[in-house]
N, C-alpha and C positions, 0 to 999 in steps of 0.2 A: 682332737683333745683326748688324752689318755684317760681310760676309765680308772676310777678309784678302786684299788685292790684291797680285799679283806686281809687283815694281818693278824696272825695269832700272836699272843703275848707269852713270853717265857713264863714257866710255872713258878720260878723262884723270884725273889725280890730283886729289884734293880740295884739295891744297895748291898748286894752280897759282898762280903769281905773275905779275902783269901790271902793267906801268908804261905808262900813256898819257902821252906827253910832248909838250909844246909847243903844246897846243890851248887853245881858249877853252871853259871850262866854263859851260854855259848852264842855269840853273834858271829857274823861273817868275817869280822876282822880281829876278834879277840875272845879269850875265854877268861872268866874271873870267878872267884869264889864270892857269891853274893846271895842274899835273900831277896825275894821279890814280893812286894805288897800290892794287892789289887783291890780296888774299890770302885763301884759304879761302872764296871766294865772297862776301866782304864788302869794301866800300870801307874801306880802313884809313886813308888819308891823302889830303888834297886841299890843294894849295898849291904853293909854289915851293921849290926846293932841298931836296927831301925826302931823308931818310935811308932808303935802300932796301937790304934784304939782297940778296945775290948770287943769281943764278939766275933773275931775273925776265925774262919776255919783254917786250921794249920795242916799243911801237907809236908810230910817229912821227905825231903829229897836228898838225904845223906847218901853219898856215893853215886848219885844220879846226875844227869845233865838236864839243864833247863833250856829248851830250845824255842825259838819262834815257831809258831804253828806253820805247818807246810802250806804252800800255795800251789795247787795243781792247775796249770795254765791251759789244759786241754782235756775236757770231759764232754761226753755225749750222753745226756740223760733224757729219757722219755723222747727219743728221737726216732723218726721213721726214715730209714735209709735202705736203698736197694730192696724194697718190698718187705722189709722187716722192721719191727720196733724193738729198740734196745731192751734188754732184760732188767734194767734198772730204771725206776722213775726217780724223781727228785728226792723223794723221802729215803728210799733204800740206798740210793747212790751217795747221798751226803752223809747218811749214818755210817756207811762203810768208810767214807773219807775220814770221819772223826775217829773211828776205831783204829785207823792207820796213822793218825797223827797229823792229818791234813785239816786245816781249819778254814780254808777258803778254796773255792773252785771257780774256774772260768769256763762256762759252757758255750756251746755253739748254736747260733741261729743260722740255718741253711735254707734260705728261700728257694722255692722252685724257680725255674727260668720264667721270667716276666712277672713273677710275684712281687708285690710291694714289700720292700725291706721293712718298712714301718709296721705293716700288718703282721708279717711273720714274727717280728720282735714282740709285738703286743701279745700274740698268742702264747709265745714262750714265757713272757713275764707272768701272765695270768696263771699259767700252770705251775711255774716255779715258785712264786711267792707263797702259795698255799701249802707247799710241801717241804721246802728246803730246811735243813737243820743247822746249816752253817752259812756264813757269809758267801755271797756269790756275785759274779759279774758276768758279762756276756760279750763274746765276739760276734759280729754279724758278717756272714759270708756275702761277698760281692760275686754272685753267681751269674750275672749278666751285666751288660753295660749300656748306658744311655743317659740322657738328661735327667730322667726321673730318678735313676739310681744316684746320680751326682747330688741332686737336691735332697734326697732322703738321707744320704750319708751325713750331710751337713746338719740336718735336723736332728738326727740321732746323737750327734756329737754335742750340739748346743742345748738340746732339751731333755735328752734321755740318759746322759751320763755314759754313753758308749764311747770308748776311745781306741778301739781296735777293729780292723776289718781283715777278713781272710780272702785272698785271691787264689785261684787254682790254675796251674799250668797243665794239670792232668784232668781226667774225666771229660773227655771229648764228647760233645753234644749234650752235656749235662751241666757241668759247672765251669768248663774251661774258658778262659779269656784268651783272645789273640794277643800277640805282642803289643800291637798298637793300643788295644784296650787296656792291657796291663799297664802300659806306660802312662796312659791318661789317668787310670785309677791311682797309680802311685803319685803322680803329680798332685792329684786332688787330696790324697792322704797328707802330703806335705803341706798343702795350703791350709788344711783344717787341723793340722797337728796330731793326726792319728797314727797309731802303730800299724804298719802294713805287713801283715803276715802273709807269707807266700808258700804254697805247697808246690815244690819244684820237681816235676817230672815232665819229660817230653810227651805230651798227650797224643800228638799225631803218631809218633812211632810206637807208643804203647798200644794204641788201637791196632796198628798194623801187626805188631808182635803177637797180640792176642789172636788175631785172625790166622796168622801163619801157624801158631802153635796148635790151634784147634784143627787146622787142615792136616797137620801131621798126626792127628789122632790122639793128641795129648789132652785129656779132659779133666784130669785129677788136679789136686791142689798144687802139685809141682809146677803146673802151668803158670801160676802167678809169679813164680820166681824166674821161669824161663822167659816169659814175655816182657818182663820189666827189668832188664839188666841194669847194673849200677851205672853204666856209662850214660844211660838216659837220665838218671838223676843228676849226675855230675855235670852234664851238658846244660840241663835246665837250671841248675844252681848257679852256674857261671852266667847264664843268660839273665836270670833274675837279678843278680848283683849288678850286671852291666846296665840293665834297664833302670834299676833303682839309682845307680850312679848318674845316669843321664837325666833322670827326673829330679835329682838332688833330694831324694827321699831315703831315709834310713830303711833298710830291709831287714825283716825278721823271718828267717827261714824255719819252717816247721818240719818235724818228722825226719830229721837228717838221719839216714839209715846206713850209709856206706862210707868206706874209707875214701873213695874218690870225691864224694861230696864234701867230706870233712876237710880234705886237702884244699879244695877250692875255697872253702870258708877261711881256712888258715892263711892262704895266700892273699886273699882279698883284705883281711885284717892287717897283714904286714904291709900292704900297699896303702894303708890308711883309709880304706873304704869303710863307711859306717854300716856295718852288718852285724847282726846278732843271730844266734841260732839255738834251736831247741831240738833235742832228741827225746826218745821215749825210753821208759824202763825196759820194754821188751827188746828194742833194737840194741840197747847197751848191755844186754845180758844174754839173749838167745841168738842162735844162728839158724840159717835157712835149711839145714839138714832135716829139720822137723817136717818139711813138706814132702820128704821122700820116705816117711814112715809107712810101714805096711798097713797100719790101721788108718782107714780113710778119715774117720771121725777125729782122730788125734791130729792128723795132718791138716784137715780143714779148719780145726780150731785155731790154728796159727796164721790163717790168711788175713793179711792186712796190707795197706799200701802206704809208702813203698814197702815191698816185702822184706822179711828178714833175709839177711844176706848169707850166701852159701859159704863164703870164706870164714872158717871157724875163728880166725883172728880178729874179725870185725868188731864183735862186742868189746873185747879188750881194748881195741884202738879207740872206739868211741868213748869208753869210760875214761881213758887217758886224756882225750880231748875235753871231757867235762872237768877233769882234774886241773888242766892247765889254762882254762878259760877260753879255749877256742870255741867250745860249745858252752853256752851260758846257763841253760835251763834244762831240767829233765822233767817231763810230764808223763802221766800215765796214758794219755790219749784213750781213756777208758770208753770203750764202745762194745759192751758185752752182748753176744748173741748165744742162743742155745744151739745144741747140735742139730735139733730139728730145723731151726732156721737156717743154719749153714747148709743143711741137706737140700735146700732149694737148688744148689749147684752141684748135686751129685753126678750129673752127666755133663756139666759144663762149668769149669772153674770160674768163668767170668760172672756167673750168677751166685757165687758164694758171697754173702754179705761181708764187706771188709770191716774188721774191727776186732780188738782184743780187750779183755778185762784187765784191771790192774789198779783201780783207784785206792783199794785198801792196802795193797802190798808195796806200793811205790817206795815209801820211805825205808821200810825194813830191808827190801831187796837192794836198794842203792847203798844203804849202810853196809850190808853184808859184802856186796861185790866191790863197792868203792872204797869205804873206810877200812873194813877188815881186810879187803884185798890189796890195800896199800896204794890205791890210786889217788886218795885225797884224805885230808885230815877232817876233824869235826867242823872246823870253820868253813872249809870249802863245801862240805856237805850242806851246811845251813845256806850257803850262797846258792847252790844249784837247786835246792828243794824249796827255797822260800825267798831269801833276800833279793836275789837278782830279778826274780819275777816281780817283786814289789817295786823295785827301781824302774824296771822297763815299763810297767803298767801304771806308773805314777802314784803308787800307794805308799811308798817309802817316805819317812820311817814310821808312819802310822801302822803299817803292816811290815813283817819281815825283820823286826828288830825289837829287842827287849830293852827299852829305855823308858824313863818316866814320860807320860803323855801318850804313849802308844796304845793301840787297842790291846786288850788282854787276851790275845790269842797265843796260847802257850802249851807246850808239850813237855811233860816230865818223861825223860827218856832213860831207859836202863841199858847202858852199853854192855853190861855183863849178862843181862837176861837173854833168853833165847826162846824161839818158837819154831815149830815145823808147820810150814804152810800147807793147807789142805782145803779142797773144795768142801769137805765135810763140816768145817767150822768157820767158813767165810761168811761175812755179812753181805758182801756184794753179790749181784745177780749172776746168772749163768750157771751151767752145769759142768764146767771144767775150769781148772786153775792152771795157768801156764807154768807155775812154779811149784807144782805139786811135789811134796816131799822135800823141798828145799829148807834146810835148817838155817834160820836167820839169827845171828847174834846181834842184838840191838833191837829193842822193842819199846813201843810207847806204853807207859803205865797209866798216865793221866792226861786227858785232853781238856783244855779250858778254852771256851769260845766266848769272846766278848765278856769275859769275867765270870762266866757261868761254867761250873764243872759239869761237862756233858758226857764224859766217858771215864770210867775208873774200874780197873780190874775186870774188864769184860762186861760191865753193866752200863747201860745208857740211861741218862737222865735228861735227854733233850726232847723238846716238844716238836711235833710236826708243824712246820711253818714258822718256827722260831728264828730261822735264818733271815738275813737281811741282804737286800740288794745294795751293792756298793757302787755308786756312781763314780766314774773315773775321769780325772781331768786330762786335758790334752797337753801337747807339747812337753812330754817328760824330758827333764834335763839329761837323763842318762842316754837318751838317743839324740836329742835335738841340739844340745849345747855345741857339740863338735860340728854338727851340720851347719849351724849358723856361722861359726868361725870360718869353716871351710868355704862357705858361699861368699863370705867377704874377701877371703884371700884369693879365690879363684874367679872373681867377677870378671866377665868378659867386657872389654871396652873397645870402641873403634879407635883406630890410629888417627891422631890429629895431624893433618897435613894440609898444605895449600891446595885449593881446588885446581883441577886441570883446566887450563884455558886454551889449549891448542886446538888444532882441527880434529874433527871426527869424521871418519869415512861414512858416506851415505850407504845404507843397506837397502837394496831393492826388496820390496815385499814379494817374494816368490810364491807366497801362499803356503809355504811349508811351515810346519810347527816350529816354534822357537825351541832350539835345542836346550836352552837354559832351563826349561820346565820339564825336562824328561823324567825327573824323579818325583813329580807331583802325581796327581791321580790319573795314571795312565789307564785308558780304557782297556778292559780285558779283551783278549783275542776272542773273536766269535768262535764258539765251538760248534761242531757238527754232531750229528747223531752217532757218528762212528768214532768219537773220541779223538779228533784231530786228524784222522785219515780222510782224504778227499772223498766226498760222497758223489759218485758219478751220476746218481739219480737226480741230484740237485745241480749238476754242472750244466754250463751252457754248451758243452761239447756234444755233437751229434755224430753218430757213426756213419750216417749216410745222408744224402740230400744237401740242402742249403746249409751253410755254416754261418755262424754269427759274424765272422770277420770277412765275409765275401766281398764287402764294399771297400775294404781297406786295400789300397794299391799294393801290389806285390813288389817286394824288394828284390832288386837284381842280385845275383849271387856274388859273393865276395871271396877272393882268394886269401887264405890266412897265410901270411908270410912268416909269422913267428908265433906259432901256437903255444899255449901254456905248456911249460915243461921243456920248451926247445923243440927244434926240428927233429923229425925222426930220420935216422940213418938206415932204416930197414929197407926192405925190398919194394916198399910202396913207390 
């Protein structure tokens, strides 16, 4: 039984009334001149010349855009990972999100191997509920596999409002599932109607690559890029989609970082496979040349997985894929560490904690590089930063859209305003900003969360713990409608025919294994201490004296008339 969690109440009245006047309302499919009236945390009216009761706070949005609040689908707050704890807890992290125009985050619960998923989830909820300043939900990592995991996944879905699970094809001996386990996990996700998030990299070859790179004497941050080439991501992406297709489960690929993986996703979509994909702000803006910087601290600050890619055209390509709906969502994948924490890997790049900051900068950076850069319009910007996430995680249209009846999660956005990003004025944690000095045109002026004005002109009015956990429903139409139709159209049926009534040859039981079962659980070949080489110490062969085959009658010699390869015509 889940414990009752203490809940902070917002400082302002639940009946706060707000009128946003004179702006352009931007949804993922249209833009319109309209006022927005909010009461009791809900959008009540959208349109012109609204009938508004007295006492409403008026926000002048003339010349501004009124957007649905951002939804950041991947954040790591108050998380211990690779012997380090992230530099943001739930309070500072969600405050930074609100400052950047994000009104909902989805965090990660990553159980240790053999740890109960439910217990890990409970710990996370208890910590998060007391501190979050905005709405949040949770993904739960399937970091090992067994009957207990299967049962707990179902319980999390039915009783706790979790509807997404993340599986890893990387992180060997830590989180990685074998293909057969991944297949079973995806089948189970389909059965319970959950979203199956997959981190796709070839974990076996990544481990080998890291070993080889260290053996070459490469210990610096560039080792992360050398040991994890993009073909290992592209191969695993194809494999994940194939496994998902065989399991009849929609696949949601996370952290797509390379042109090769992007092409695999595009091809799969053209083939009609049900696959969605997410990239990160960093992967769609930065490239892997950062790892070769002369300053170790600067290079190490960019270490993440999959790594930023060396080809300088990769970010531009990924931003284009976001623009044309090959990639559906952009997250921050916010996991900030300090330089001191990164320095745990000063002599070994495999010990540098993986993770980049970005929860505060995600929307402004994507606007600058995506909209100002000509890769997308304002409607597509709303889609990749908010609406698509709401659709995929079954929150739409309550989140991700400005219509009557939706949650009042709104950002007043100034498309003409600008700011220069710097670590000196950031709210998020960490002592480095990846976008230091970047001038962004397009900034959030006002953030409204559940009808409460929580951020305006650099000032916060949100209370610690005022955020709310959002239970999420299963079987989102955006993923499963097509899957249900596809299952009907591709149903496998036996051929109806008259039974065979003729004779059947009798098969003598020779004691040999039935060849028809060769693909089943074949026993592994016994190994020896010498890795497959015959161990003469354990052999029955003796160099002198009696031999084990002394009692076997000796065979008379036989003349070979036609030896393999034909007769020799030599001097023999």
